[in-house]
C-alpha positions in Angstrom: 0.2 0.1 0.0 2.9 2.3 1.1 4.5 1.5 -2.2 1.7 2.4 -4.7 1.0 5.6 -2.6 4.8 6.7 -3.4 4.3 5.9 -7.0 1.0 7.9 -7.3 2.6 10.8 -5.3 5.9 10.6 -7.8 3.5 10.9 -10.9 1.6 13.8 -9.2 4.3 16.0 -8.4 5.4 17.0 -12.0 1.8 17.4 -13.1 1.3 19.9 -10.2 4.6 21.6 -11.2 3.2 21.7 -14.7 -0.1 23.3 -14.1 0.7 25.8 -10.9 0.8 29.2 -11.4 4.5 30.7 -11.9 5.8 33.7 -13.2 6.0 34.4 -16.9 9.2 34.5 -18.7 10.9 35.2 -21.9 11.3 31.9 -24.2 15.0 30.6 -23.3 15.4 29.0 -26.7 17.8 30.7 -29.2 16.7 32.5 -32.2 13.3 32.3 -31.0 10.0 34.8 -32.8 7.0 35.3 -30.8 4.3 38.1 -30.3 3.9 39.4 -27.0 1.2 41.6 -25.2 4.4 43.4 -23.7 7.3 44.5 -24.8 9.2 42.2 -21.9 8.4 39.5 -24.1 6.4 37.6 -21.3 2.5 37.5 -22.0 1.8 35.4 -24.9 -1.9 36.4 -24.7 -4.4 38.9 -24.0 -8.1 39.5 -23.2 -9.8 42.4 -25.0 -13.6 43.3 -25.6 -14.7 42.7 -29.0 -14.5 45.7 -31.3 -11.4 47.3 -29.2 -8.3 47.9 -30.8 -5.1 46.8 -29.2 -1.6 46.3 -29.6 0.8 43.4 -29.4 4.5 43.3 -30.2 6.7 40.8 -32.8 9.9 40.4 -31.1 12.7 38.3 -31.8 14.4 36.7 -28.5 18.0 35.4 -27.6 19.1 35.9 -31.3 22.5 34.0 -31.9 23.9 37.0 -33.8 24.6 40.7 -32.5 22.0 42.4 -34.3 19.3 42.0 -37.3 19.6 43.8 -40.5 16.6 41.7 -42.4 14.0 39.9 -41.7 11.0 37.6 -43.6 8.0 36.3 -42.3 4.4 35.8 -42.4 1.7 36.7 -39.9 -1.5 34.4 -40.2 -4.3 35.5 -37.6 -7.5 33.0 -37.2 -10.8 34.2 -38.4 -12.4 37.1 -36.6 -9.0 38.8 -35.9 -7.8 41.9 -38.3 -4.8 43.7 -38.4 -5.5 47.8 -38.6 -1.9 49.0 -38.4 1.4 47.0 -38.0 4.3 50.2 -37.8 8.3 49.6 -37.2 9.9 51.1 -34.5 13.0 52.1 -36.7 14.1 53.6 -39.8 14.4 50.9 -42.7 15.3 51.1 -46.2 12.9 48.3 -47.4 9.7 47.5 -45.7 7.6 45.2 -48.0 3.9 44.0 -46.5 2.3 42.3 -48.8 -1.8 41.1 -47.3 -3.7 38.2 -48.6 -7.0 38.1 -47.2 -6.2 38.8 -43.3 -2.4 37.4 -43.2 0.7 39.8 -44.2 4.1 38.5 -45.6 6.3 40.9 -44.5 10.0 41.3 -45.5 11.8 44.6 -43.6 15.5 45.0 -44.4 18.1 48.0 -43.8 20.6 46.3 -46.3 22.6 49.2 -48.2 25.9 48.8 -49.2 28.7 47.1 -47.3 29.7 49.0 -44.2 26.7 51.4 -44.7 24.2 48.7 -43.7 22.4 49.6 -40.7 20.8 46.9 -38.4 17.2 47.2 -37.2 18.0 46.4 -33.9 20.5 44.5 -31.6 20.2 41.5 -29.0 19.3 39.7 -27.3 15.8 41.0 -27.8 14.3 42.8 -30.7 11.2 44.5 -31.1 10.2 44.2 -35.1 6.9 45.4 -35.6 3.8 46.6 -33.2 0.6 45.0 -34.2 -2.6 46.9 -33.9 -5.5 44.4 -33.8 -9.4 44.4 -33.7 -11.4 41.1 -32.7 -14.6 41.3 -34.4 -16.1 37.7 -33.1 -16.3 36.1 -29.5 -12.5 33.8 -29.2 -10.4 32.4 -28.7 -8.4 33.6 -31.5 -4.9 32.8 -32.4 -2.0 34.5 -34.2 0.4 32.3 -36.0 3.9 32.9 -37.5 4.8 31.0 -40.5 7.2 31.1 -43.6 7.4 34.1 -45.7 4.9 32.9 -48.9 4.5 35.4 -51.6 4.7 35.1 -55.3 7.5 34.8 -56.5 9.3 34.1 -53.3 8.7 31.4 -50.7 11.0 31.0 -47.9 11.7 27.5 -45.9 10.9 29.2 -42.4 10.8 32.6 -40.5 14.3 34.0 -41.0 16.7 36.8 -40.6 20.0 37.9 -41.5 23.2 40.2 -39.6 25.2 42.5 -40.7 28.2 39.5 -40.2 26.1 36.9 -42.3 25.0 39.5 -45.3 29.1 40.7 -45.0 30.4 37.1 -45.2 27.5 35.8 -47.9 26.1 33.7 -45.0 22.8 31.9 -45.4 20.1 33.6 -43.1 19.2 32.5 -39.7 16.0 30.4 -39.0 13.8 32.1 -36.7 11.7 29.8 -34.1 8.1 30.2 -33.2 7.8 30.8 -29.6 5.1 27.8 -29.5 7.3 25.4 -31.0 5.6 25.0 -34.2 4.2 27.2 -37.1 1.3 24.8 -36.5 0.7 26.2 -33.2 -0.4 29.7 -32.1 2.1 31.9 -30.6 -0.4 34.2 -29.2 -4.1 34.0 -28.1 -6.7 36.5 -27.9 -9.6 36.2 -25.3 -8.1 32.3 -24.8 -5.5 30.2 -22.9 -2.2 31.3 -23.5 -0.6 29.0 -26.2 3.0 28.2 -24.3 3.8 27.2 -21.0 5.6 29.6 -18.5 7.4 27.3 -16.2 11.0 27.6 -16.1 11.6 24.1 -15.7 8.9 22.8 -18.0 8.8 25.4 -20.4 11.3 23.6 -23.0 10.0 20.1 -22.3 6.2 21.3 -23.0 7.1 23.0 -26.3 8.9 19.8 -27.3 6.2 17.9 -27.0 4.7 19.8 -30.3 7.9 19.8 -32.4 
């Protein structure tokens, strides 16, 4: 009897740790990309009334390069969630936003000529874009980050380059969605937050969905 009780207790402990309320934190994985309700990149969800405009922030976290010179990706909202505006917090030489329905295919760059190239931001966290949105249907609603896909260009994954990689002719670097997959939302409106916040279980939970 005591032996069975110990087994049940051991099973219950990790479940309790997984479900318990804890402080939110930045995605610890390298070269992450997510959408957050705060500039600290800790809150991947928000509760808002219908037809109320609100802001969220596209943020690259723990970038492995010193800076971001260019980035490209697709933002895809679920039905009932719309973009009202999408300003960038810096000067850039190229900002191409292609719309297709409610999604956005975005390429942003400050690639000029060699040493004249000016980074859009420096790490480890880089605020790439502010997203002003409106929700017009009862939730929950998800917002997804996917590879850039607008004819004639299709990229294999969300990505960025740095001054160093461009200067040396190196490939662009993959950006990993904070939820662990392009098939899972990185931000949720009027629903449960899409990723775990526990320090010990954060990476483990994400790997379950990869």
